[in-house]
C-alpha angles and dihedrals in degrees: 000000000000129000120203109207098188112112115250121201140222124198090262091059096067146043127199114248113233119232141182113293139185092209113114099188143013089243089069091066117100110214096180121101133191125218140185119203122228102214102030115106110212097189118060133190132187094252094070100036120095114254114275098023119121116248116250104207099198141355131179115253094198120081125194129185146095103308098225118117134202109225123245092249131124108270092022113048097055133138090246092052091048093053093048096045093045088063086068094039092253120144131239129195106207122227115263094234102074112115120249095251092049089054093047091052091048098049094039096056103126092200095063112032092142088075089073089071091060105035133078127202107228126213145158128228104258124115089251090055091052094048092049093051092048090052093050096041093051089061099036111029090169091087103123104178130045122185111206099197131186131152094236113044093178100081119110088227090060094050091048091049091053090051093048092047091051091053092051097042111031093161099065129081108240121217110190135179172339111268136130106198136075097237096057092042088059091044092057094046092049088051092055109278118136098191126028123207112225123202139081115189105345097111122113093240098034120106098178092116091052096045098040109018088230126129147089130237104268104228092050090046091053093047095049096042093045091053091051095046096046091054088063096041092256132124139226137218119214098222117192139351100078113129100166141011090269090063090052090053091050090052091053090045089052091058104270113151092198132017119212120208130198114156094030089061097039124106097041131127091248092057093061121211131129117293107232119206121206127183121219129191110225132203090248116106127222118244088267087068091226111078127055121238117253121209133189126229127190127220142174125212115249127180143169117262091239092051126113089250093057094045092048092049098046109020107028094257140314118319114245092246097058143053133219113274098183141070129234112218142161114240122195114268105251106184119217117017093221090078092055091046091054090052092050096046092044091053094050091047089052090051090054092052091051092049096042096244112146090187129035087235089066097052097093090054093046099043127093117188121218117200112232141181094212129029103196146348111280099183095115097028112130141131089271098056123091124213 
């Protein structure tokens, strides 16, 4: 048994110190970033493609966009969300549970090929996952990003799968995770991953830390994994733990190349799901002075992908050797996602102006974290206030 005594940090443990800046307005801040990928092969020839796969003559190695990602969760990683976010050059990792033909139709749409630059196919590491991807890829070889996603990125089987997948499909960008330490980040990149997902247990509907006692404070995880990845030319995604635009900015300041959002993008029209209406009796009285006023509030169900709800929906229930590691909650119905996106991007732009970063790329070099015991004044914080 080993105890590490060094303090590790979450987003709530720090604030970003403001400093002198030449920026006159938020609109001067450039939130787009460009990336190359270390293991992705942009030029393909028949000799290294598996038999039967179409030849992709040329693909662009360089990617440019706003490096925020919608998570591959029910109610978030949908086709509709991907189309809407792609309009603003924001990325979406699709849920794993779409059927093969649905995916073929989506990626093969001739009217919207630009979406392929901002969408990842998501999969696990079972034989069924491999067969499904092969079936889809054979028909639509224009898939550029594949997210190989498991809860525990530390298994030898996972590392070997990433290596095998890289050998078979050199012309896709591989996103792999989840991990929280530098050593396994390096392991995945050396096995063929281009981008590593960082985060175990920080999500709003994840109960892994409660059920297993396993995890790592998210900001420290991002900082340590980013340092390891950047040394090899790779990149990291800060996956989970963001509750507000300020947390997203802290993740970028800590070295994250991308930030993945689940709960912050849940509850929108583009995520689908039934809108649930509940009626609440308030303390306010009607004009008659006798009866209390009732008001309606609207919600959408949101749950972790290891929850009982997700397992029941997609796999016929929990297997007898595992427990649920996710919550089921109702989040407020939020309407169109574009309003939330504007709030997020506006917040990050404002962070950059405070820190003196004209481009998002410069934020890690400009930012200084201050450890705090309290982030903000909660005196009027309630379910009825709006930030």
